[in-house]
N, C-alpha and C positions, 0 to 999 in steps of 0.2 A: 082218624088219625094214625096210620101206622108207622112205629118207631123201628130204624134201622138196629137190630141186631149186634152190627158190629160198629155203629157209632165211638161205643167204650172202647173199644180195642185199637181203633183208627186214632182217637184223642191220647191214647196213651203211646201207640206206635209214633206218631208225631213229635210229643215232647219226647218222646227217648229219641229220637234223630234230630230233634233240634238242641238236645243237651250233649249229646253225641260228639257233633259237628262243632259245637261251642269249644267244646274241649279239644278236640284236634286242630282248631285254627287257632285258637288260643297257645295251644302246644308250638304250633308251626312258628308264630309269630316271635315267641318265646324264643326259639331255637336262633331265628335272624339277627334277636336283638342282643343277644349275648352270644354268638360265635366269636373265637379269637379273632382278633385283630390281622388282617393282611396287611404291613407294611408297604409303604409305598415304594421302600429302598432298604435293602440290607447292605449296610457299610459298615468297613474296619474303623479303629478309632483314630482313623486319619482323615476319616471322611470319602473314603474310595469305595467305589458300589461293588459289591459283590452281586448284587442280584437286584432284580425290579420286581413290581408286583405283577408287573403283565410277564415278566419270566416265569413268574412262578403260578400264574394261571396256564402260560403256556403248557409249561413242565406237567402240569393236571392234568391238562387235555392229552399230551403226549404219553400220561399214564393208563389214561383208559381208552386210547386210540389204538395201542399194544395190547390191549386185553390184561395187562400186569397184573389185576383184581383177580382174575381167572387162575393167575401162576399162585400169587403171595396173596398177602393181606395186609392193610394197615386199623391202628387203633384197637389192635387184638380181636378181631372180629372173625380167627380163626383163619389159618393160611390150609390149602390145601396141598399145593407140593412145593411150594417157596415158602421163604421166612415172611415170619409179621414185619413189615418194612417200617413200621415206629418204631420197633423197640432196635429193630438190627441197625436202622437210619444211627440211631441214638451211642447206639454202642461203637458202630463204627468212628462217629463222629467225635465222642470222647476218645479212641485210639488216636485219633489224629492230634489231639489236644496234649496228650501223654505224651505223642513223638515230639512235639513241638517244644515242651515244655523240657524235657531231656535234653534237647539237643540245647535250647537258649541258658537251659541254668548249670547243667554238667558240660556240654561240649559231648555228651554221649549218646550212641543210641539208647531207646528206651529199653531192650533186651538185656543191656550191659550195665546198666545200674543194678546197684546193690536194693534188697527189701526195703530198706529205710528209708532211701530215696525216693523208691518208686511210691512208697504209702506217701512219702511227702508229697509228693506229685499228686498223688489220688485224692488227698484231703483238699490243695488247691484248687483242683479241676471242680472238685464237689460244691467246695466255696462259691467258685466263679460261675457255676453252669446253674446256679438257683438264682441269682440277682435276675431279675426282671430289665432287661436294657431297652425295651421297648418305650420311646417316645412317643407320647397320646400327642402332642403338641406339632411335631415334625410328621409323626406316623412313619419314623424310620426306625430299625431294631440297629443299635450300636453293637457290633462284636467286637471282643479284646482281641488283641493278637493270637491269643490260642486259640479262641474258639473260630477265629478267619482262618487259621491253619488246620483244624478240623473240619471246615465247612470246605476247605480244598481239596484235603485228602476225602472227605465224602464222596465229592464229585468227581476223583478220580476214581475211586473204588467203584461207583455206580458205571461210570462209562467202559469202564472193562467189565464189568458185568454185562452189562447190553449190549456191547458193539463189538467184545473180542471173546466173549466167553466162552470158552470150549468144551466143556462139559459138565454143566449144571444140567442136574436130573429135572426133565418137564420143560426145561426153559431152551428152545432154540438156539443153536449157534448162532451169533451174527444175530440176534432176534433184530433190531431195528433195520440194519443195514438190509438184511435179506427181505424183509415185510416190503420197505419201499425199494429196493433194486437200484440201491447207492442213489439215490435222488432227495435223500431228505441231507437238511441244511444242517452245518455241525453246530450251530446255535441253539436248535431244536434240540440235540441229541444233550446239551449242556443242560 
């Protein structure tokens, strides 16, 4: 009876593959189990809908369809030509909150406030933005009035960038309109 000289190597390979793929599968399941929740609806404090889960998923599909990941990046994984959308979006969102609070509290534009007034608003925004407003029972994300204003400000900014953009390096002018020759629906742009 002749022993297979590769039997031991085959067994080591098999055990290594089983362990490796078990780790990969467990990691994948953990990612899906621990992913950030997608709210069924984003609403303001009065309950008015700002965005739905369907719109969020559609927005992700639009991002992918137009190759925006080839232009910029998200979650800090390295931008090629454009911005890191995660940090840029947060910055724009907060700028919108600043502008809202400047008007609401002082009836002035943000740029016309004193340094002390601006610092006071910045402190309020930091405190406001750190609070988790996701309701796990209703699956709704409830934004304050300032956050809702930041959301709208951000929406307007990206609309201008991707629809009416004249000179952004590496980003074709009127990217979305040019891509679909004007056949795109306004809701998809939003």
